[in-house]
C-alpha positions in Angstrom: 74.4 77.5 117.4 72.2 76.6 114.5 71.0 73.0 114.3 68.4 71.3 112.1 66.0 69.0 113.9 63.1 66.8 112.8 60.6 67.2 115.5 56.9 66.3 115.0 54.9 69.5 114.6 52.1 68.1 116.8 54.5 67.6 119.7 56.0 71.1 119.3 52.5 72.6 119.2 51.4 70.7 122.2 54.5 71.6 124.2 54.3 75.3 123.2 50.6 75.3 124.3 51.2 73.7 127.6 54.2 75.8 128.5 52.9 79.0 126.9 56.4 79.5 125.3 56.2 81.6 122.2 59.2 80.4 120.2 60.5 77.0 119.2 64.0 78.0 120.3 62.8 79.0 123.8 60.8 75.8 124.0 63.9 73.6 123.2 66.0 75.6 125.7 63.4 75.1 128.4 63.1 71.4 127.6 66.9 70.9 127.8 67.2 72.9 131.0 64.4 70.8 132.6 66.1 67.6 131.4 69.4 68.6 133.0 67.6 69.7 136.2 65.8 66.4 136.6 68.9 64.4 136.0 70.8 66.4 138.6 68.0 65.8 141.1 68.0 62.1 140.3 71.8 62.0 140.9 71.3 63.7 144.3 68.6 61.3 145.3 71.1 58.5 145.2 72.7 60.0 148.3 69.4 60.0 150.3 70.1 58.4 153.7 73.8 58.0 153.0 75.1 61.3 154.2 75.0 62.1 157.9 74.4 65.8 158.3 74.9 66.6 161.9 74.1 70.3 161.6 72.2 72.7 163.9 70.0 74.8 161.6 69.6 77.5 164.2 73.3 77.9 164.4 73.6 77.9 160.7 70.9 80.6 160.4 72.5 82.5 163.3 69.4 82.3 165.5 69.6 82.6 169.2 
């Protein structure tokens, strides 16, 4: 999908240099994927200490 964006050139240049991404499209895709990933992790952190996982990892991994 084509979209026009007004993004400061200095910000794009710095992000491309830091990530070593070669194209603006790849940079935007990477940034959006990272944003989604971070938000999913933040949502999961809300459950920390609220779920009781009574599981035996050795059994789950089929160890004897």
